C-alpha positions, 0 to 999 in steps of 0.5 A, a space after each residue: 217078472 210079473 206073472 199073468 194067469 189065464 183060466 177057464 171061463 166058469 160062467 155058463 155059456 162062455 166060450 171065449 178065453 182071455 188070451 190066445 197063443 198070439 197074445 201069450 207070445 206078445 205078453 212074454 215079449 213085453 216082460 210078463 210070465 204067463 200061466 194058462 190053465 189046461 183047457 182054458 182055450 178049448 171052447 175057442 179052438 185054442 189048444 194047450 200045445 199052442 199055448 206051450 209053444 208060445 211060451 206059456 206054462 201050463 197049469 193042471 188046475 185052477 189053484 196052480 194057475 192062480 195061486 202065484 199070479 200077480 195078474 188074472 185075465 178073464 173074459 167074465 167076472 171070476 167066480 167064488 173059487 177063482 176069487 178065493 184062489 187069488 193072492 192079496 193084492 192081485 190084479 184082475 182085468 175082465 169084463 166084470 159087468 159091474 152094475 149087475 155083478 155086485 156080489 163079485 165086486 164085493 168078493 174081489 174087494 174082500 179078497 184084497 184084489 185090485 180089479 179093473 172093469 174093461 167096460 169102463 175103459 174110456 173111449 179116448 184115442 189112446 185107449 182105442 186098442 183097449 176098447 173091449 165094448 167096441 171089439 165085441 159089439 162089432 162081432 155081435 152086430 155081425 153075428 146078429 145078422 147071421 142068426 137072423 138069416 138062419 131063423 128067417 125062412 127065406 133068402 136075404 138077397 134078391 135072386 132072379 131065376 128062370 122060375 121067377 124073382 125072389 125079393 130081397 129081404 127088408 132089414 131094419 137096424 135100430 141103434 147105430 152104434 158099433 154093433 148097429 153099423 156092423 149089422 148094417 154092413 153085414 146085411 148089405 153084403 148079404 144082399 138085403 135092403 137095409 134101413 136104420 134109425 138112431 136118435 143122433 143126427 150124426 149117424 145118418 151119414 154113417 148109415 148112408 155111407 154103408 148103402 143103407 137108408 136112414 129113417 127119422 123125422 128130420 125136422 129142425 129139432 132132430 138136426 140139433 139133437 146132439 150135444 157137442 160131446 156127441 151124445 143125444 139130447 132128450 127130445 120133446 114129446 111132440 118129436 117122440 110121437 112123430 118118430 114113434 109113428 114113423 117107426 111103427 109104420 116102418 116096422 110093419 113092413 120089415 122082414 128082420 128087425 135088429 135092436 142094439 140100444 144099451 145104456 150103461 148101468 140102466 135097463 135097456 130102453 124099450 124100442 119095440 112094443 107088443 103092438 109093433 111085433 103084432 104088426 109084423 108079417 108071419 115068418 118075420 124075425 127080431 133079434 134083441 141084442 140088449 136081451 141081457 139087460 132087460 131087452 129092447 123088445 117086448 116079449 124077448 126072453 133071455 136064452 130063448 127064441 120066442 114064437 109069437 101068436 102071429 108067427 114072428 120069432 124074437 131071438 133073445 140069444 145072449 153073448 153073441 160074440 161067444 158064438 164066434 169064440 175064436 175071433 172074439 177071443 182074439 180081439 179081446 185078448 189083444 185088448 187085454 194085451 194093450 191094457 197090460 202095458 199100463 201095469 209096467 213102469 219103464 224098467 218093466 216092473 209091475 207098478 201101475 200108475 193109478 193116476 193114469 186116466 185109463 186105469 183110473 177110469 177102469 178101476 173098480 176095487 182096491 185096498 179092500 173096497 169098491 172104489 169106482 164112484 159110479 158103484 159106491 152104495 
């Protein structure tokens, strides 16, 4: 019976855990044995007794948990002591942050680990249930609005009282992916007046379906700005100038701006300049969801709330899903449970098919080497 180990997250600020009592029970039902390091789920309010009740074996420390494991489940890339405890050939599945955490990949390869980066799971129908980027971005978009509302010194919905009317907050979402859509939905539920922008024309309908207004220069170039595969085409300099002018005038009127644009393997694109920030009203708030990849907002600082000279707050909080640790862990653990099913053959033995399109896309280290084509130096 293949053994899965789940350990404490040892990277600073990580509160999530890679398995919950719910998924432990499912993993055991699927034919795995599960070992959980004591205290692994504590930061997400999952207690050891519940893991044991679900059928897991509780390990007193890291070495006991990992030493005999065939598979290690992590939220973030394992640290050196975890990698050193792995047996040769062990499988690791985690959000490895492969473009930034290259030292961890090299260490995993040197240890002989077979590592899968969950960020590389392809976005195909069969893999939707394994899509950690979507499950975590969904919560990040929600939490971004909550963080913004807390930092903003006023109410979000319009309120009509005997003492007068409180105007609704104006919220602008830049980037309409999974996080952006959830931010729109959350801000709308909280009563804000919401606008959003994206370079892909197909997102206009999604934005409007949530009750928000789409902001773009909608000329012929914009209407043809998407490839058949759903990706954005590069726009002309003339269009970019027109769009930039529209966005600039719009940002100046907003109370809250939330930016969500990320490009895998590259620094986050700059969406909000210092001039944009300077044009905003005192007390306005910007939340930069891309701060861990360099940021969409000029002046954003990782792990800090930057206060500008004109009284605008720029929130650069990392790991927003980790600020909703229980739900984020539950969704992530279900993603991993679905992924784990690909490791077993029809007889229930550990025999990953490395030609499977999902495993092939996510595989980053094997047989002592970094093997993913995007990561080879």
